C-alpha positions as CSV (number, residue, x, y, z in Angstrom):
1,M,15.4,-17.2,-11.0
2,T,13.3,-14.4,-12.5
3,T,11.0,-12.4,-10.3
4,I,7.6,-10.9,-10.9
5,L,6.6,-8.0,-8.6
6,L,3.0,-7.6,-7.4
7,A,2.0,-4.4,-5.5
8,Y,-0.8,-5.4,-3.2
9,V,-3.3,-3.6,-0.9
10,P,-6.5,-5.3,0.3
11,S,-8.9,-4.6,-2.6
12,A,-10.7,-6.2,-5.5
13,T,-8.2,-4.7,-7.9
14,S,-5.3,-6.3,-6.0
15,E,-7.1,-9.6,-5.9
16,A,-7.4,-9.6,-9.7
17,A,-3.7,-8.6,-9.9
18,L,-2.8,-11.4,-7.5
19,T,-4.6,-14.0,-9.7
20,Y,-2.8,-12.7,-12.8
21,A,0.6,-12.6,-11.1
22,V,0.4,-16.1,-9.8
23,Q,-0.6,-17.4,-13.3
24,E,2.2,-15.5,-15.0
25,A,4.8,-16.6,-12.4
26,K,3.8,-20.3,-13.0
27,R,3.9,-19.8,-16.7
28,R,7.4,-18.3,-16.6
29,D,8.7,-20.4,-13.7
30,A,9.3,-17.2,-11.8
31,S,9.2,-16.2,-8.2
32,L,6.9,-13.6,-6.8
33,L,7.9,-10.5,-4.9
34,V,4.8,-9.1,-3.2
35,L,5.0,-5.5,-1.9
36,A,2.1,-5.3,0.5
37,S,0.9,-2.0,2.1
38,E,1.1,-2.1,5.9
39,R,-2.2,-0.3,6.3
40,A,-5.7,-0.6,4.8
41,P,-6.1,1.4,1.5
42,D,-8.8,3.7,3.0
43,P,-7.5,5.5,6.2
44,R,-11.1,5.9,7.4
45,K,-11.5,2.1,7.6
46,A,-8.0,1.4,8.9
47,R,-7.7,-0.2,12.3
48,G,-4.0,-0.2,12.6
49,V,-1.6,-2.4,10.7
50,T,-3.1,-4.8,8.2
51,D,-2.6,-8.5,9.1
52,Q,-0.6,-10.0,6.2
53,R,-0.9,-13.7,7.5
54,P,-3.9,-14.5,5.2
55,L,-2.1,-13.2,2.2
56,E,1.1,-15.1,3.1
57,E,-1.0,-18.3,3.5
58,R,-2.6,-17.8,0.1
59,L,0.8,-17.3,-1.5
60,A,2.2,-20.4,0.2
61,E,-0.7,-22.4,-1.3
62,T,0.4,-21.5,-4.8
63,G,3.5,-23.6,-4.6
64,L,5.6,-20.7,-5.9
65,E,8.7,-19.3,-4.4
66,F,7.8,-15.9,-3.0
67,E,8.8,-13.0,-0.7
68,L,6.2,-11.0,1.0
69,R,7.6,-7.6,1.9
70,T,5.5,-5.2,4.0
71,V,6.1,-1.6,3.1
72,P,4.9,1.5,4.9
73,K,1.9,3.3,3.5
74,R,3.1,6.6,1.9
75,D,1.9,9.3,-0.4
76,D,3.6,7.7,-3.4
77,P,4.1,3.9,-3.3
78,A,5.5,4.1,-6.8
79,D,8.9,4.8,-5.1
80,D,8.9,1.4,-3.4
81,I,7.8,-0.4,-6.6
82,L,10.4,1.3,-8.8
83,D,13.1,0.8,-6.1
84,A,12.3,-3.0,-6.1
85,V,12.4,-3.1,-9.9
86,E,15.9,-1.6,-9.8
87,H,17.4,-3.7,-6.9
88,D,15.5,-7.1,-6.9
89,G,15.9,-8.5,-10.4
90,V,12.3,-7.9,-11.3
91,I,11.3,-8.8,-14.9
92,M,7.6,-7.6,-14.7
93,V,5.4,-5.5,-12.5
94,V,1.7,-6.4,-12.0
95,L,-0.6,-3.8,-10.6
96,G,-4.4,-3.7,-10.0
97,I,-6.1,-0.6,-11.4
98,R,-9.3,1.0,-10.2
99,R,-11.9,3.2,-11.8
100,R,-11.0,6.9,-11.6
101,T,-12.6,9.8,-13.2
102,P,-10.4,12.0,-15.4
103,I,-10.5,14.8,-12.8
104,G,-9.6,12.3,-10.0
105,K,-6.5,11.3,-12.0
106,I,-5.4,14.9,-12.3
107,L,-6.0,15.8,-8.6
108,L,-4.7,12.6,-7.1
109,G,-2.1,11.4,-9.6
110,S,-1.8,7.7,-10.3
111,T,0.7,5.2,-8.9
112,S,0.1,2.8,-11.8
113,Q,0.6,5.6,-14.3
114,R,3.9,6.6,-12.8
115,V,5.2,3.0,-12.6
116,A,4.1,2.3,-16.2
117,I,5.9,5.4,-17.5
118,E,9.1,5.1,-15.4
119,S,9.6,1.3,-15.1
120,P,12.4,-0.2,-17.2
121,V,10.5,-3.6,-17.3
122,P,7.0,-4.4,-18.6
123,V,4.1,-3.3,-16.4
124,V,0.8,-5.2,-16.6
125,L,-2.3,-3.3,-15.3
126,V,-5.1,-5.7,-14.2
127,K,-8.7,-4.7,-13.9
128,P,-11.1,-6.7,-11.6
129,E,-13.9,-8.6,-13.2
130,G,-16.9,-6.3,-13.8
131,F,-14.7,-3.2,-14.1
132,V,-16.5,-0.4,-15.9
133,A,-14.4,2.4,-17.3
134,P,-15.5,6.0,-16.7
135,T,-17.8,7.3,-19.5
136,R,-17.0,10.5,-21.4
137,F,-19.6,12.7,-23.0
């Protein structure tokens, strides 16, 4: 069976990516591999390990075959994503993207950018509804 990888952290961007990944997996008769961060995306808001049970229940409701893999939060989650692509038979990666200024991209780097450049399989970048791109003057 083919597998679609979704990188997930609790956020509006990941929710949009989850919706897309489920639709695409159903369309392709594929399973989902969900790499979920073990901590909240903002360390100031983190209260220990994020509870993955609600996500697991939502995935079960889709009727799709899935694996929910919790990964430690690190500086560059692209390593986990690219490793899974290499070792888990992934045919597509789905990532949520958020708004970042051009300076923010330079200073902080971008997981989605690195995955899109280095992945040997297609990468779909999903924006949440109402996403507004940074304006340049």
